[in-house]
All heavy atoms as TSV, in Angstrom:
chain	resi	resn	atom	element	x	y	z
A	1	MET	N	N	11.530	2.787	-8.492
A	1	MET	CA	C	11.957	3.444	-7.219
A	1	MET	C	C	11.709	2.513	-6.039
A	1	MET	O	O	12.548	2.594	-5.111
A	1	MET	CB	C	11.184	4.745	-7.139
A	1	MET	CG	C	11.382	5.773	-8.261
A	1	MET	SD	S	12.771	6.754	-8.162
A	1	MET	CE	C	12.367	7.932	-6.897
A	2	LEU	N	N	10.559	1.831	-6.039
A	2	LEU	CA	C	10.299	0.976	-4.933
A	2	LEU	C	C	11.377	-0.101	-4.762
A	2	LEU	O	O	11.814	-0.412	-3.650
A	2	LEU	CB	C	8.929	0.389	-4.995
A	2	LEU	CG	C	8.498	-0.549	-3.889
A	2	LEU	CD1	C	8.507	0.189	-2.570
A	2	LEU	CD2	C	7.149	-1.135	-4.167
A	3	THR	N	N	11.833	-0.675	-5.869
A	3	THR	CA	C	12.854	-1.711	-5.931
A	3	THR	C	C	14.127	-1.149	-5.301
A	3	THR	O	O	14.795	-1.835	-4.552
A	3	THR	CB	C	13.093	-2.188	-7.289
A	3	THR	OG1	O	11.822	-2.666	-7.814
A	3	THR	CG2	C	14.021	-3.355	-7.323
A	4	LEU	N	N	14.488	0.053	-5.671
A	4	LEU	CA	C	15.710	0.658	-5.114
A	4	LEU	C	C	15.604	0.931	-3.624
A	4	LEU	O	O	16.544	0.737	-2.868
A	4	LEU	CB	C	15.991	1.901	-5.850
A	4	LEU	CG	C	16.364	1.825	-7.367
A	4	LEU	CD1	C	16.482	3.185	-7.953
A	4	LEU	CD2	C	17.628	1.008	-7.509
A	5	ALA	N	N	14.445	1.265	-3.180
A	5	ALA	CA	C	14.200	1.586	-1.776
A	5	ALA	C	C	14.317	0.318	-0.948
A	5	ALA	O	O	14.848	0.268	0.253
A	5	ALA	CB	C	12.866	2.192	-1.537
A	6	LEU	N	N	13.950	-0.896	-1.476
A	6	LEU	CA	C	14.036	-2.079	-0.795
A	6	LEU	C	C	15.516	-2.553	-0.457
A	6	LEU	O	O	15.664	-3.381	0.383
A	6	LEU	CB	C	13.371	-3.225	-1.550
A	6	LEU	CG	C	11.827	-3.102	-1.624
A	6	LEU	CD1	C	11.265	-4.161	-2.543
A	6	LEU	CD2	C	11.212	-3.179	-0.295
A	7	ASN	N	N	16.433	-1.888	-1.082
A	7	ASN	CA	C	17.869	-2.177	-0.819
A	7	ASN	C	C	18.228	-1.556	0.516
A	7	ASN	O	O	19.175	-2.024	1.194
A	7	ASN	CB	C	18.819	-1.645	-1.881
A	7	ASN	CG	C	18.598	-2.430	-3.153
A	7	ASN	OD1	O	18.352	-3.591	-3.129
A	7	ASN	ND2	N	18.855	-1.732	-4.254
A	8	LYS	N	N	17.524	-0.493	0.946
A	8	LYS	CA	C	17.870	0.260	2.149
A	8	LYS	C	C	16.901	0.007	3.330
A	8	LYS	O	O	17.325	0.111	4.502
A	8	LYS	CB	C	17.910	1.746	1.842
A	8	LYS	CG	C	18.891	2.105	0.788
A	8	LYS	CD	C	20.292	2.138	1.275
A	8	LYS	CE	C	21.203	2.625	0.143
A	8	LYS	NZ	N	22.579	2.499	0.597
A	9	ILE	N	N	15.647	-0.214	3.032
A	9	ILE	CA	C	14.620	-0.286	4.147
A	9	ILE	C	C	13.824	-1.609	4.006
A	9	ILE	O	O	13.854	-2.281	2.997
A	9	ILE	CB	C	13.731	0.867	4.150
A	9	ILE	CG1	C	13.014	1.105	2.870
A	9	ILE	CG2	C	14.487	2.181	4.524
A	9	ILE	CD1	C	12.014	2.292	2.791
A	10	GLU	N	N	13.096	-1.965	5.076
A	10	GLU	CA	C	12.352	-3.194	5.109
A	10	GLU	C	C	11.169	-3.079	4.184
A	10	GLU	O	O	10.680	-1.992	3.770
A	10	GLU	CB	C	11.848	-3.416	6.481
A	10	GLU	CG	C	12.942	-3.672	7.548
A	10	GLU	CD	C	12.448	-3.885	8.931
A	10	GLU	OE1	O	11.224	-3.649	9.160
A	10	GLU	OE2	O	13.317	-4.175	9.777
A	11	VAL	N	N	10.636	-4.252	3.750
A	11	VAL	CA	C	9.563	-4.350	2.767
A	11	VAL	C	C	8.279	-3.689	3.289
A	11	VAL	O	O	7.647	-2.907	2.595
A	11	VAL	CB	C	9.299	-5.854	2.382
A	11	VAL	CG1	C	7.985	-5.923	1.571
A	11	VAL	CG2	C	10.456	-6.453	1.724
A	12	GLY	N	N	7.953	-3.925	4.537
A	12	GLY	CA	C	6.703	-3.366	5.084
A	12	GLY	C	C	6.730	-1.906	5.182
A	12	GLY	O	O	5.807	-1.175	4.864
A	13	THR	N	N	7.897	-1.391	5.624
A	13	THR	CA	C	8.082	0.115	5.602
A	13	THR	C	C	8.048	0.731	4.234
A	13	THR	O	O	7.382	1.735	4.004
A	13	THR	CB	C	9.368	0.448	6.362
A	13	THR	OG1	O	9.374	-0.137	7.642
A	13	THR	CG2	C	9.537	1.928	6.503
A	14	ALA	N	N	8.759	0.103	3.298
A	14	ALA	CA	C	8.728	0.626	1.929
A	14	ALA	C	C	7.342	0.621	1.328
A	14	ALA	O	O	6.962	1.632	0.706
A	14	ALA	CB	C	9.679	-0.256	1.093
A	15	TYR	N	N	6.628	-0.444	1.574
A	15	TYR	CA	C	5.237	-0.483	0.970
A	15	TYR	C	C	4.334	0.512	1.634
A	15	TYR	O	O	3.479	1.129	0.946
A	15	TYR	CB	C	4.659	-1.865	1.064
A	15	TYR	CG	C	3.307	-1.987	0.432
A	15	TYR	CD1	C	3.166	-2.046	-0.941
A	15	TYR	CD2	C	2.175	-2.009	1.186
A	15	TYR	CE1	C	1.991	-2.086	-1.563
A	15	TYR	CE2	C	0.925	-2.055	0.551
A	15	TYR	CZ	C	0.834	-2.075	-0.808
A	15	TYR	OH	O	-0.350	-2.147	-1.409
A	16	ALA	N	N	4.463	0.713	2.926
A	16	ALA	CA	C	3.651	1.724	3.654
A	16	ALA	C	C	3.964	3.156	3.092
A	16	ALA	O	O	3.036	3.911	2.878
A	16	ALA	CB	C	3.947	1.687	5.119
A	17	ILE	N	N	5.198	3.391	2.893
A	17	ILE	CA	C	5.561	4.755	2.361
A	17	ILE	C	C	5.087	4.926	0.923
A	17	ILE	O	O	4.412	5.895	0.527
A	17	ILE	CB	C	7.112	4.900	2.361
A	17	ILE	CG1	C	7.612	4.986	3.788
A	17	ILE	CG2	C	7.513	6.160	1.562
A	17	ILE	CD1	C	9.125	4.920	3.893
A	18	TRP	N	N	5.226	3.891	0.100
A	18	TRP	CA	C	4.785	3.845	-1.320
A	18	TRP	C	C	3.239	4.119	-1.339
A	18	TRP	O	O	2.786	4.977	-2.057
A	18	TRP	CB	C	5.138	2.548	-1.941
A	18	TRP	CG	C	4.912	2.438	-3.375
A	18	TRP	CD1	C	3.760	1.859	-4.001
A	18	TRP	CD2	C	5.699	2.954	-4.464
A	18	TRP	NE1	N	3.908	1.984	-5.341
A	18	TRP	CE2	C	5.022	2.652	-5.638
A	18	TRP	CE3	C	6.912	3.581	-4.488
A	18	TRP	CZ2	C	5.546	2.938	-6.912
A	18	TRP	CZ3	C	7.404	3.931	-5.754
A	18	TRP	CH2	C	6.752	3.580	-6.874
A	19	SER	N	N	2.473	3.359	-0.627
A	19	SER	CA	C	1.018	3.459	-0.679
A	19	SER	C	C	0.502	4.750	-0.007
A	19	SER	O	O	-0.374	5.376	-0.455
A	19	SER	CB	C	0.377	2.175	-0.127
A	19	SER	OG	O	0.740	2.085	1.310
A	20	GLY	N	N	1.160	5.106	1.144
A	20	GLY	CA	C	0.729	6.369	1.758
A	20	GLY	C	C	1.074	7.582	0.909
A	20	GLY	O	O	0.167	8.511	0.807
A	21	PHE	N	N	2.166	7.633	0.323
A	21	PHE	CA	C	2.510	8.749	-0.571
A	21	PHE	C	C	1.603	8.807	-1.782
A	21	PHE	O	O	1.088	9.875	-2.140
A	21	PHE	CB	C	3.955	8.634	-1.032
A	21	PHE	CG	C	4.379	9.806	-1.995
A	21	PHE	CD1	C	4.568	11.046	-1.531
A	21	PHE	CD2	C	4.470	9.490	-3.347
A	21	PHE	CE1	C	4.930	12.046	-2.417
A	21	PHE	CE2	C	4.840	10.483	-4.226
A	21	PHE	CZ	C	5.082	11.751	-3.739
A	22	GLY	N	N	1.217	7.582	-2.302
A	22	GLY	CA	C	0.378	7.538	-3.499
A	22	GLY	C	C	-1.033	8.011	-3.082
A	22	GLY	O	O	-1.669	8.820	-3.905
A	23	THR	N	N	-1.497	7.629	-2.005
A	23	THR	CA	C	-2.839	7.983	-1.536
A	23	THR	C	C	-2.942	9.555	-1.318
A	23	THR	O	O	-3.831	10.163	-1.776
A	23	THR	CB	C	-3.189	7.288	-0.212
A	23	THR	OG1	O	-3.149	5.927	-0.460
A	23	THR	CG2	C	-4.581	7.709	0.266
A	24	ALA	N	N	-1.910	10.044	-0.619
A	24	ALA	CA	C	-1.903	11.551	-0.464
A	24	ALA	C	C	-1.758	12.320	-1.722
A	24	ALA	O	O	-2.481	13.297	-1.916
A	24	ALA	CB	C	-0.747	11.853	0.516
A	25	LEU	N	N	-0.979	11.793	-2.635
A	25	LEU	CA	C	-0.782	12.475	-3.905
A	25	LEU	C	C	-2.105	12.440	-4.802
A	25	LEU	O	O	-2.490	13.476	-5.296
A	25	LEU	CB	C	0.406	11.826	-4.694
A	25	LEU	CG	C	0.668	12.434	-6.046
A	25	LEU	CD1	C	1.210	13.897	-5.896
A	25	LEU	CD2	C	1.671	11.601	-6.771
A	26	ILE	N	N	-2.767	11.358	-4.843
A	26	ILE	CA	C	-3.986	11.256	-5.605
A	26	ILE	C	C	-5.016	12.091	-5.001
A	26	ILE	O	O	-5.796	12.733	-5.714
A	26	ILE	CB	C	-4.420	9.717	-5.737
A	26	ILE	CG1	C	-3.417	8.918	-6.546
A	26	ILE	CG2	C	-5.772	9.623	-6.333
A	26	ILE	CD1	C	-3.207	9.413	-7.990
A	27	SER	N	N	-5.102	12.146	-3.660
A	27	SER	CA	C	-6.084	13.032	-3.038
A	27	SER	C	C	-5.859	14.484	-3.392
A	27	SER	O	O	-6.793	15.215	-3.606
A	27	SER	CB	C	-6.062	12.882	-1.527
A	27	SER	OG	O	-6.442	11.510	-1.186
A	28	THR	N	N	-4.542	14.858	-3.344
A	28	THR	CA	C	-4.221	16.255	-3.641
A	28	THR	C	C	-4.521	16.555	-5.109
A	28	THR	O	O	-5.030	17.633	-5.405
A	28	THR	CB	C	-2.699	16.458	-3.387
A	28	THR	OG1	O	-2.438	16.181	-1.970
A	28	THR	CG2	C	-2.295	17.893	-3.641
A	29	ILE	N	N	-4.268	15.641	-6.067
A	29	ILE	CA	C	-4.555	15.870	-7.405
A	29	ILE	C	C	-6.039	16.042	-7.616
A	29	ILE	O	O	-6.546	16.887	-8.366
A	29	ILE	CB	C	-3.975	14.711	-8.306
A	29	ILE	CG1	C	-2.490	14.765	-8.335
A	29	ILE	CG2	C	-4.594	14.720	-9.720
A	29	ILE	CD1	C	-1.801	13.561	-9.015
A	30	GLY	N	N	-6.861	15.161	-6.938
A	30	GLY	CA	C	-8.307	15.308	-6.993
A	30	GLY	C	C	-8.806	16.688	-6.610
A	30	GLY	O	O	-9.719	17.256	-7.216
A	31	VAL	N	N	-8.241	17.240	-5.533
A	31	VAL	CA	C	-8.660	18.506	-4.957
A	31	VAL	C	C	-8.215	19.663	-5.952
A	31	VAL	O	O	-9.036	20.508	-6.213
A	31	VAL	CB	C	-8.153	18.787	-3.563
A	31	VAL	CG1	C	-8.365	20.219	-3.151
A	31	VAL	CG2	C	-8.753	17.827	-2.587
A	32	VAL	N	N	-6.986	19.613	-6.331
A	32	VAL	CA	C	-6.426	20.704	-7.156
A	32	VAL	C	C	-6.976	20.706	-8.603
A	32	VAL	O	O	-7.392	21.705	-9.078
A	32	VAL	CB	C	-4.956	20.607	-7.166
A	32	VAL	CG1	C	-4.296	21.645	-8.157
A	32	VAL	CG2	C	-4.369	20.866	-5.779
A	33	PHE	N	N	-6.997	19.547	-9.262
A	33	PHE	CA	C	-7.352	19.528	-10.678
A	33	PHE	C	C	-8.825	19.190	-10.963
A	33	PHE	O	O	-9.329	19.611	-11.926
A	33	PHE	CB	C	-6.459	18.529	-11.461
A	33	PHE	CG	C	-5.040	18.946	-11.475
A	33	PHE	CD1	C	-4.049	18.264	-10.739
A	33	PHE	CD2	C	-4.609	20.005	-12.264
A	33	PHE	CE1	C	-2.708	18.686	-10.789
A	33	PHE	CE2	C	-3.287	20.449	-12.343
A	33	PHE	CZ	C	-2.344	19.735	-11.564
A	34	PHE	N	N	-9.473	18.484	-10.055
A	34	PHE	CA	C	-10.820	18.097	-10.319
A	34	PHE	C	C	-11.807	18.673	-9.387
A	34	PHE	O	O	-12.972	18.379	-9.341
A	34	PHE	CB	C	-10.927	16.495	-10.196
A	34	PHE	CG	C	-10.113	15.853	-11.258
A	34	PHE	CD1	C	-8.942	15.096	-10.861
A	34	PHE	CD2	C	-10.358	15.869	-12.617
A	34	PHE	CE1	C	-8.162	14.515	-11.832
A	34	PHE	CE2	C	-9.602	15.244	-13.562
A	34	PHE	CZ	C	-8.459	14.571	-13.176
A	35	LYS	N	N	-11.301	19.707	-8.559
A	35	LYS	CA	C	-12.144	20.523	-7.701
A	35	LYS	C	C	-13.001	19.614	-6.768
A	35	LYS	O	O	-14.130	19.942	-6.441
A	35	LYS	CB	C	-13.122	21.418	-8.495
A	35	LYS	CG	C	-12.370	22.260	-9.542
A	35	LYS	CD	C	-11.407	23.150	-8.882
A	35	LYS	CE	C	-10.720	24.054	-9.963
A	35	LYS	NZ	N	-9.365	24.365	-9.726
A	36	GLU	N	N	-12.446	18.547	-6.280
A	36	GLU	CA	C	-13.097	17.717	-5.273
A	36	GLU	C	C	-13.097	18.479	-3.921
A	36	GLU	O	O	-12.259	19.253	-3.693
A	36	GLU	CB	C	-12.372	16.350	-5.099
A	36	GLU	CG	C	-12.510	15.466	-6.304
A	36	GLU	CD	C	-11.749	14.151	-6.119
A	36	GLU	OE1	O	-11.244	13.874	-5.088
A	36	GLU	OE2	O	-11.849	13.331	-7.058
A	37	VAL	N	N	-14.113	18.142	-3.104
A	37	VAL	CA	C	-14.253	18.775	-1.853
A	37	VAL	C	C	-13.161	18.235	-0.897
A	37	VAL	O	O	-12.946	17.005	-0.832
A	37	VAL	CB	C	-15.656	18.482	-1.224
A	37	VAL	CG1	C	-15.773	19.065	0.136
A	37	VAL	CG2	C	-16.710	18.989	-2.149
A	38	PHE	N	N	-12.507	19.145	-0.214
A	38	PHE	CA	C	-11.458	18.727	0.696
A	38	PHE	C	C	-11.945	19.235	2.103
A	38	PHE	O	O	-11.816	20.314	2.459
A	38	PHE	CB	C	-10.136	19.430	0.354
A	38	PHE	CG	C	-8.929	18.847	1.045
A	38	PHE	CD1	C	-8.549	17.600	0.719
A	38	PHE	CD2	C	-8.284	19.558	2.046
A	38	PHE	CE1	C	-7.413	16.996	1.288
A	38	PHE	CE2	C	-7.156	18.975	2.643
A	38	PHE	CZ	C	-6.739	17.696	2.244
A	39	ASN	N	N	-12.540	18.278	2.799
A	39	ASN	CA	C	-13.137	18.643	4.133
A	39	ASN	C	C	-12.282	18.122	5.275
A	39	ASN	O	O	-11.218	17.498	5.060
A	39	ASN	CB	C	-14.608	18.094	4.157
A	39	ASN	CG	C	-14.616	16.600	3.959
A	39	ASN	OD1	O	-13.666	15.865	4.105
A	39	ASN	ND2	N	-15.748	16.080	3.485
A	40	LEU	N	N	-12.793	18.326	6.505
A	40	LEU	CA	C	-12.065	17.919	7.697
A	40	LEU	C	C	-11.848	16.434	7.739
A	40	LEU	O	O	-10.764	15.949	8.118
A	40	LEU	CB	C	-12.802	18.430	8.973
A	40	LEU	CG	C	-12.121	18.052	10.260
A	40	LEU	CD1	C	-10.788	18.765	10.379
A	40	LEU	CD2	C	-13.050	18.510	11.427
A	41	GLN	N	N	-12.809	15.633	7.323
A	41	GLN	CA	C	-12.720	14.226	7.372
A	41	GLN	C	C	-11.545	13.725	6.503
A	41	GLN	O	O	-10.730	12.886	6.924
A	41	GLN	CB	C	-13.993	13.560	6.991
A	41	GLN	CG	C	-13.970	12.044	7.158
A	41	GLN	CD	C	-15.273	11.403	6.771
A	41	GLN	OE1	O	-16.252	12.073	6.311
A	41	GLN	NE2	N	-15.417	10.107	6.948
A	42	LYS	N	N	-11.440	14.228	5.262
A	42	LYS	CA	C	-10.351	13.902	4.420
A	42	LYS	C	C	-9.032	14.308	4.987
A	42	LYS	O	O	-8.067	13.520	4.857
A	42	LYS	CB	C	-10.595	14.460	3.002
A	42	LYS	CG	C	-11.607	13.802	2.150
A	42	LYS	CD	C	-11.680	14.347	0.785
A	42	LYS	CE	C	-12.731	13.673	-0.011
A	42	LYS	NZ	N	-12.768	14.209	-1.416
A	43	THR	N	N	-8.941	15.456	5.515
A	43	THR	CA	C	-7.701	15.969	6.131
A	43	THR	C	C	-7.277	15.037	7.220
A	43	THR	O	O	-6.084	14.716	7.285
A	43	THR	CB	C	-7.920	17.405	6.583
A	43	THR	OG1	O	-8.398	18.229	5.563
A	43	THR	CG2	C	-6.640	18.000	7.158
A	44	VAL	N	N	-8.151	14.640	8.117
A	44	VAL	CA	C	-7.852	13.823	9.232
A	44	VAL	C	C	-7.365	12.489	8.762
A	44	VAL	O	O	-6.336	11.937	9.189
A	44	VAL	CB	C	-9.029	13.725	10.232
A	44	VAL	CG1	C	-8.747	12.549	11.199
A	44	VAL	CG2	C	-9.293	14.990	10.945
A	45	CYS	N	N	-8.059	11.885	7.774
A	45	CYS	CA	C	-7.686	10.527	7.305
A	45	CYS	C	C	-6.333	10.559	6.618
A	45	CYS	O	O	-5.491	9.617	6.784
A	45	CYS	CB	C	-8.768	10.092	6.319
A	45	CYS	SG	S	-10.299	9.653	7.134
A	46	ILE	N	N	-6.051	11.524	5.822
A	46	ILE	CA	C	-4.714	11.662	5.118
A	46	ILE	C	C	-3.671	11.865	6.140
A	46	ILE	O	O	-2.539	11.305	6.094
A	46	ILE	CB	C	-4.738	12.742	4.030
A	46	ILE	CG1	C	-5.643	12.228	2.905
A	46	ILE	CG2	C	-3.360	12.974	3.565
A	46	ILE	CD1	C	-5.918	13.346	1.851
A	47	SER	N	N	-3.946	12.690	7.182
A	47	SER	CA	C	-2.983	12.948	8.287
A	47	SER	C	C	-2.660	11.610	9.060
A	47	SER	O	O	-1.517	11.333	9.349
A	47	SER	CB	C	-3.544	13.931	9.229
A	47	SER	OG	O	-3.671	15.154	8.587
A	48	LEU	N	N	-3.737	10.774	9.285
A	48	LEU	CA	C	-3.433	9.505	9.889
A	48	LEU	C	C	-2.562	8.586	9.082
A	48	LEU	O	O	-1.741	7.899	9.664
A	48	LEU	CB	C	-4.776	8.884	10.233
A	48	LEU	CG	C	-5.611	9.534	11.351
A	48	LEU	CD1	C	-6.965	8.804	11.462
A	48	LEU	CD2	C	-4.914	9.393	12.619
A	49	ILE	N	N	-2.724	8.624	7.742
A	49	ILE	CA	C	-1.890	7.815	6.910
A	49	ILE	C	C	-0.439	8.227	7.033
A	49	ILE	O	O	0.491	7.452	7.213
A	49	ILE	CB	C	-2.377	7.897	5.443
A	49	ILE	CG1	C	-3.722	7.199	5.248
A	49	ILE	CG2	C	-1.276	7.282	4.506
A	49	ILE	CD1	C	-4.353	7.459	3.893
A	50	ILE	N	N	-0.193	9.596	6.957
A	50	ILE	CA	C	1.112	10.115	7.093
A	50	ILE	C	C	1.757	9.868	8.467
A	50	ILE	O	O	2.884	9.424	8.570
A	50	ILE	CB	C	1.062	11.659	6.782
A	50	ILE	CG1	C	0.747	11.870	5.330
A	50	ILE	CG2	C	2.425	12.310	7.095
A	50	ILE	CD1	C	0.379	13.273	4.944
A	51	ILE	N	N	0.897	9.973	9.540
A	51	ILE	CA	C	1.435	9.642	10.826
A	51	ILE	C	C	1.788	8.174	10.958
A	51	ILE	O	O	2.833	7.785	11.590
A	51	ILE	CB	C	0.343	10.021	11.936
A	51	ILE	CG1	C	0.268	11.571	11.981
A	51	ILE	CG2	C	0.631	9.515	13.270
A	51	ILE	CD1	C	-0.937	12.089	12.783
A	52	GLY	N	N	0.980	7.326	10.365
A	52	GLY	CA	C	1.244	5.875	10.375
A	52	GLY	C	C	2.591	5.544	9.661
A	52	GLY	O	O	3.390	4.789	10.134
A	53	VAL	N	N	2.830	6.223	8.563
A	53	VAL	CA	C	4.071	5.974	7.822
A	53	VAL	C	C	5.302	6.479	8.644
A	53	VAL	O	O	6.345	5.820	8.731
A	53	VAL	CB	C	4.100	6.655	6.461
A	53	VAL	CG1	C	5.440	6.691	5.801
A	53	VAL	CG2	C	3.096	5.962	5.539
A	54	ILE	N	N	5.150	7.631	9.276
A	54	ILE	CA	C	6.234	8.181	10.114
A	54	ILE	C	C	6.460	7.241	11.309
A	54	ILE	O	O	7.594	6.951	11.639
A	54	ILE	CB	C	5.885	9.575	10.587
A	54	ILE	CG1	C	5.880	10.571	9.455
A	54	ILE	CG2	C	6.827	10.011	11.739
A	54	ILE	CD1	C	5.353	11.915	9.800
A	55	GLY	N	N	5.384	6.674	11.840
A	55	GLY	CA	C	5.578	5.719	12.982
A	55	GLY	C	C	6.320	4.462	12.553
A	55	GLY	O	O	7.130	3.958	13.267
A	56	LEU	N	N	6.015	3.944	11.394
A	56	LEU	CA	C	6.670	2.771	10.893
A	56	LEU	C	C	8.162	3.115	10.711
A	56	LEU	O	O	9.046	2.283	11.005
A	56	LEU	CB	C	6.091	2.299	9.584
A	56	LEU	CG	C	4.860	1.472	9.675
A	56	LEU	CD1	C	4.209	1.268	8.289
A	56	LEU	CD2	C	5.097	0.137	10.355
A	57	ASN	N	N	8.481	4.218	10.143
A	57	ASN	CA	C	9.883	4.652	9.964
A	57	ASN	C	C	10.623	4.720	11.231
A	57	ASN	O	O	11.729	4.312	11.369
A	57	ASN	CB	C	9.989	5.919	9.141
A	57	ASN	CG	C	9.733	5.746	7.694
A	57	ASN	OD1	O	10.078	4.762	7.137
A	57	ASN	ND2	N	9.184	6.748	7.035
A	58	LEU	N	N	9.962	5.343	12.217
A	58	LEU	CA	C	10.616	5.531	13.578
A	58	LEU	C	C	10.789	4.156	14.230
A	58	LEU	O	O	11.875	3.919	14.840
A	58	LEU	CB	C	9.816	6.388	14.428
A	58	LEU	CG	C	9.741	7.901	13.976
A	58	LEU	CD1	C	8.804	8.672	14.914
A	58	LEU	CD2	C	11.115	8.514	14.018
A	59	SER	N	N	9.875	3.234	14.107
A	59	SER	CA	C	9.975	1.943	14.737
A	59	SER	C	C	11.069	1.145	14.044
A	59	SER	O	O	11.810	0.396	14.676
A	59	SER	CB	C	8.658	1.224	14.723
A	59	SER	OG	O	8.311	0.780	13.415
A	60	THR	N	N	11.237	1.259	12.733
A	60	THR	CA	C	12.282	0.600	12.025
A	60	THR	C	C	13.662	1.112	12.408
A	60	THR	O	O	14.636	0.345	12.638
A	60	THR	CB	C	12.063	0.699	10.484
A	60	THR	OG1	O	10.764	0.176	10.153
A	60	THR	CG2	C	13.110	-0.047	9.710
A	61	ALA	N	N	13.704	2.475	12.493
A	61	ALA	CA	C	14.978	3.064	12.940
A	61	ALA	C	C	15.386	2.669	14.322
A	61	ALA	O	O	16.559	2.502	14.587
A	61	ALA	CB	C	14.903	4.599	12.751
A	62	ALA	N	N	14.429	2.514	15.244
A	62	ALA	CA	C	14.717	2.173	16.589
A	62	ALA	C	C	15.246	0.740	16.678
A	62	ALA	O	O	16.065	0.487	17.537
A	62	ALA	CB	C	13.470	2.326	17.415
A	63	ASN	N	N	14.777	-0.099	15.836
A	63	ASN	CA	C	15.263	-1.534	15.784
A	63	ASN	C	C	16.703	-1.600	15.326
A	63	ASN	O	O	17.287	-2.630	15.569
A	63	ASN	CB	C	14.326	-2.337	14.930
A	63	ASN	CG	C	12.993	-2.609	15.534
A	63	ASN	OD1	O	12.798	-2.455	16.749
A	63	ASN	ND2	N	12.028	-2.904	14.684
A	64	HIS	N	N	17.210	-0.629	14.572
A	64	HIS	CA	C	18.562	-0.733	14.058
A	64	HIS	C	C	19.590	-0.144	15.022
A	64	HIS	O	O	20.745	-0.185	14.810
A	64	HIS	CB	C	18.641	0.058	12.698
A	64	HIS	CG	C	17.926	-0.707	11.606
A	64	HIS	ND1	N	18.341	-1.907	11.066
A	64	HIS	CD2	C	16.831	-0.494	10.965
A	64	HIS	CE1	C	17.569	-2.322	10.142
A	64	HIS	NE2	N	16.614	-1.451	10.047
A	65	LEU	N	N	19.119	0.462	16.184
A	65	LEU	CA	C	20.034	1.041	17.129
A	65	LEU	C	C	20.659	0.075	17.986
A	65	LEU	O	O	20.324	-1.015	18.332
A	65	LEU	CB	C	19.295	2.101	17.902
A	65	LEU	CG	C	18.872	3.359	17.115
A	65	LEU	CD1	C	18.072	4.229	18.080
A	65	LEU	CD2	C	20.076	4.086	16.585
């Protein structure tokens, strides 16, 4: 999937999305299946990852205009 995405978007953006999505997914799996604690600190950190990925996508889109 990452290889296919590289045909459409830049490498840095693709890797940020790939790693950000993976981090959020693994954290969610840990909470749901392994009953890990999901506190405010984890919520904020995962939110910052998602905001960073969105920011990279927006900056890449702005460069193509």
